[in-house]
N, C-alpha and C positions, 0 to 999 in steps of 0.2 A: 504494500500500500504506500502510495507516495505521500509526501508531506502535506499537500493541499487536502487530500482526503482525510488525513489524520486531524488536521486543523478543523475541517468541517465537522467531523465526528465529535471532536472535543467541544465545539460550539454547540452542537445539538444536545450533547450530554449536559452541558451547563444550563441550557435553556430548559431542558426536561427536568433537571434537578430543581431549578427555581420554581417552575410550575408545580412540581410535586410538593415543595415546601409550603407554598401558598395554599395548596389544597389540603395539606395535612393540618395546618393551622386553622383553616376554615372548618374542617371536620371536627376538630377538637372544640372549637368555639361553639359550633352548632350543637354538639352533644351537651356541653355545659349549659348553654342557653335553654335547650329543650328541657333539661332537668329542672331548671329554675321555673320555667313556665308551667311545667306539670305540678310543681310544688305549690304554685299559686292557684291551681285548680281551674285553669283557663280551658275553654272548649277547644277542640282540635282546629276548627277554622280560624280562630283568633291566633292560636299558636303558629299556624301556617303563615298567616299574614305577618306576624312579628318576625318569624324566621326569614321570610323573603326580604323584608325591609332590612333586617340585619345583614343578610348576604349582600344586598346591594350596597349598603354602607361599607361593609368590609372590602368589597371590590374597589370602591372608590378610594378607600384608605390605602389599599395595597398599591393601586396605580399611582397615587400621590407620593407614597413613601419610596416606591421603586422607580419613579419616573426617570431619574437620571440613569439608572442601570438599564432600564428598558430602552432608553434612547441609545445608549452605547451598544447594547446588544443588537438593536435594529441596524445601526450603522455598520457594525461588524458583519452582520448577516448579509447586508447588501454588498459590502466589499467582497466577501467570500463568493457571493453569487456572480459578481462582476469578474472576479478572477477565474471562476469556473467557466464563464462564457468566453473569456479571452484566451483560454488555454490553447485552442487550436491556432489562433493567430500568433501566439508567442512561441509556437513550436513544441508544446508539451503534450500534444494529444491529437 
């Protein structure tokens, strides 16, 4: 495997790990919040509405907190795509 493919694989692994981390935190928060809502004896429809609103707020918070990292990863991804597209012209494929 050449260096560019290893770089692309590393980038995708990093992106996958970041997404996994966000989803793990969201799942833990959802479980905690569901327990609190059940302790308050709220009906299931109200619990669902509160959980959906919390998920939307969590998503906004995650994007705000990780916006710089997301921007860097997006630029890196586009640069890797550009390198991949230019490989034949550069004589590497």
